[in-house]
C-alpha positions in Angstrom: 1.1 52.7 67.7 -1.0 49.6 67.1 -4.5 50.1 65.7 -7.4 49.2 67.9 -9.8 46.9 66.2 -13.4 47.3 67.2 -15.1 44.2 68.4 -17.6 42.9 65.9 -20.8 41.2 66.9 -23.4 39.4 64.8 -26.6 41.3 64.5 -29.7 39.7 66.1 -33.0 40.0 64.3 -36.1 39.5 66.4 -38.6 37.4 64.4 -41.3 37.4 67.0 -43.3 40.2 65.4 -43.1 38.6 62.0 -44.3 35.3 63.3 -47.2 37.0 65.1 -48.2 38.7 61.9 -48.0 35.5 59.9 -50.1 33.6 62.4 -52.7 36.4 62.5 -52.9 36.4 58.7 -53.2 32.6 58.6 -56.0 32.7 61.2 -57.8 35.5 59.3 -57.8 33.5 56.0 -59.0 30.3 57.7 -61.9 32.0 59.5 -63.0 34.0 56.4 -62.6 31.2 53.8 -65.9 30.0 52.3 -66.0 26.4 51.1 -67.9 25.6 47.9 -71.3 24.2 48.9 -72.1 20.6 47.9 -74.4 20.5 44.9 -77.7 19.0 45.9 -78.9 18.6 42.3 -76.2 17.2 40.0 -76.7 18.2 36.3 -74.4 17.9 33.4 -75.0 21.1 31.5 -74.4 21.6 27.7 -71.7 23.9 26.4 -71.7 27.5 25.0 -69.2 30.2 24.1 -70.8 33.4 25.4 -70.4 34.5 29.0 -72.3 36.8 31.3 -72.0 37.2 35.1 -75.3 38.2 36.7 -75.0 39.7 40.2 -78.4 38.6 41.5 -80.1 35.6 39.9 -82.6 32.9 40.8 -81.6 29.7 39.1 -84.2 27.1 38.0 -82.4 23.7 37.7 -83.9 20.9 35.7 -82.4 17.4 36.1 -82.5 14.6 33.6 -85.8 13.3 34.9 -87.4 16.7 34.5 -87.6 17.6 38.2 -87.3 21.4 38.8 -85.4 23.1 41.7 -84.7 26.7 42.6 -81.6 28.2 44.1 -80.6 31.6 45.3 -77.1 32.8 46.4 -78.1 35.3 49.1 -79.5 34.2 52.4 -81.4 37.5 52.9 -83.1 37.2 49.5 -84.1 33.6 50.2 -85.7 34.7 53.5 -87.5 37.6 51.9 -88.7 35.4 49.0 -90.3 33.0 51.4 -92.1 35.8 53.2 -93.3 37.2 49.9 -94.6 33.8 48.8 -96.6 33.6 52.0 -97.9 37.1 51.6 -98.9 36.9 47.9 -99.9 33.2 47.6 -100.5 32.0 51.1 -104.2 31.8 50.6 -103.7 29.2 47.9 -101.1 27.2 49.8 -102.0 26.5 53.4 -98.8 24.5 53.8 -96.8 27.7 53.8 -98.8 29.8 56.2 -97.9 30.1 59.9 -94.2 29.3 59.5 -92.2 29.8 62.7 -89.1 32.0 62.8 -86.9 28.9 63.1 -88.5 27.4 60.0 -87.9 30.6 58.0 -84.3 30.7 59.2 -83.9 27.1 58.2 -85.2 27.9 54.7 -82.9 30.9 54.3 -79.9 28.6 55.0 -80.9 26.2 52.2 -79.2 26.9 48.9 -81.4 24.6 46.8 -85.1 24.0 47.2 -87.3 21.4 45.4 -90.4 20.8 47.5 -94.1 21.4 46.5 -95.3 24.5 48.3 -98.0 22.6 50.2 -95.4 20.4 51.8 -93.1 23.3 52.9 -94.1 23.4 56.6 -93.5 19.6 57.0 -90.1 19.7 55.4 -88.9 22.7 57.3 -89.8 20.9 60.5 -87.2 18.2 59.8 -83.9 18.1 61.7 -80.6 18.4 59.9 -80.1 14.7 59.3 -83.6 14.1 58.1 -83.5 17.1 55.7 -80.1 16.0 54.3 -81.5 12.6 53.5 -84.6 14.2 52.1 -82.5 16.4 49.8 -80.4 13.5 48.6 -83.0 10.8 48.1 -86.6 12.1 48.3 -86.8 15.7 47.1 -89.5 15.5 44.4 -89.0 18.9 42.7 -91.3 21.9 42.3 -94.4 21.4 40.2 -94.6 23.4 37.0 -97.5 21.8 35.1 -100.4 23.9 33.7 -102.5 23.4 36.8 -99.7 23.9 39.4 -97.4 26.7 38.2 -95.4 26.8 41.5 -92.2 27.6 39.7 -93.8 30.8 38.4 -95.1 31.6 42.0 -91.6 31.2 43.4 -90.0 33.4 40.8 -92.6 36.0 41.2 -92.0 36.0 45.0 -88.3 36.5 44.4 -89.1 39.4 42.1 -91.3 41.0 44.8 -88.6 40.4 47.4 -86.0 42.2 45.3 -88.4 44.8 43.8 -87.7 43.4 40.4 -83.9 43.6 40.7 -83.3 39.9 39.9 -82.5 37.8 36.9 -83.9 34.4 36.2 -81.6 31.6 35.0 -82.5 28.1 33.7 -79.9 25.4 34.0 -80.8 22.0 32.5 -79.0 18.7 32.3 -77.7 18.2 28.8 -79.5 14.8 28.6 -82.9 16.3 29.8 -85.6 16.6 27.2 -85.9 20.0 25.7 -89.7 19.7 26.4 -88.9 20.2 30.1 -87.2 23.5 29.4 -90.0 24.6 27.1 -92.5 23.9 29.8 -90.5 26.0 32.3 -90.3 28.9 29.8 -94.0 28.6 29.2 -94.8 28.7 32.9 -92.6 31.9 33.2 -94.3 33.6 30.3 -97.6 33.0 32.1 -96.2 35.2 34.8 -95.3 37.8 32.2 -91.6 36.9 32.5 -90.0 36.9 29.0 -86.2 37.4 29.7 -84.0 34.7 31.3 -80.5 33.3 31.2 -79.7 29.9 29.8 -76.8 28.6 31.9 -74.3 26.3 30.3 -70.6 25.4 30.5 -67.9 27.0 28.3 -67.1 25.0 25.2 -63.4 26.1 25.3 -62.7 25.1 28.9 -63.7 25.3 32.5 -66.1 27.9 34.0 -69.7 28.7 33.4 -71.5 30.7 30.8 -74.9 32.3 30.6 -76.7 33.3 27.4 -79.5 35.7 27.7 -82.7 34.7 25.9 -86.1 36.3 25.4 -89.3 34.3 25.0 -91.7 35.3 22.4 -94.7 37.1 23.8 
């Protein structure tokens, strides 16, 4: 009796579900990706070997000409810092009092700031194009001389905003005079701030390094 051979058929794999999952993952990664913000102040920092990663830090950047700028990572902290500056020092700087909600939001979206406090309201009234041009060509830096210690006021406002839970970093161009950094440190010590981070690049390769320093009281 002849054997009956079963009919063989090629299996069919439905790839629809896998394609749907792939496109969902791709969409998720595109929507959640964060691009590195363009550096407003370009500095070529010196090298070091030690490395520390502070979670919450306000960075004072000093360029080759000695202009000082501040930057904070968190939007909420920047907003709170501006409000604290107005609350604590508004009587000394009329240019920062009476800011609108839109102006405060504008400031909170700005990674790097380098404007004298008395000119804050005017700068925050600029539109996006005007502000970008101001950042790239006209930003004068924050005063930190003996008569106008605005760097110290900003740092203190950041400390009030975070209830002291913040570190202070100093990042200077390697071609900047050391006197600029000394002057910044002096202004910080006037505000009873004696610990800060000196931010450099790693001598052995890419990345960034921070060395903790303590100013003599």
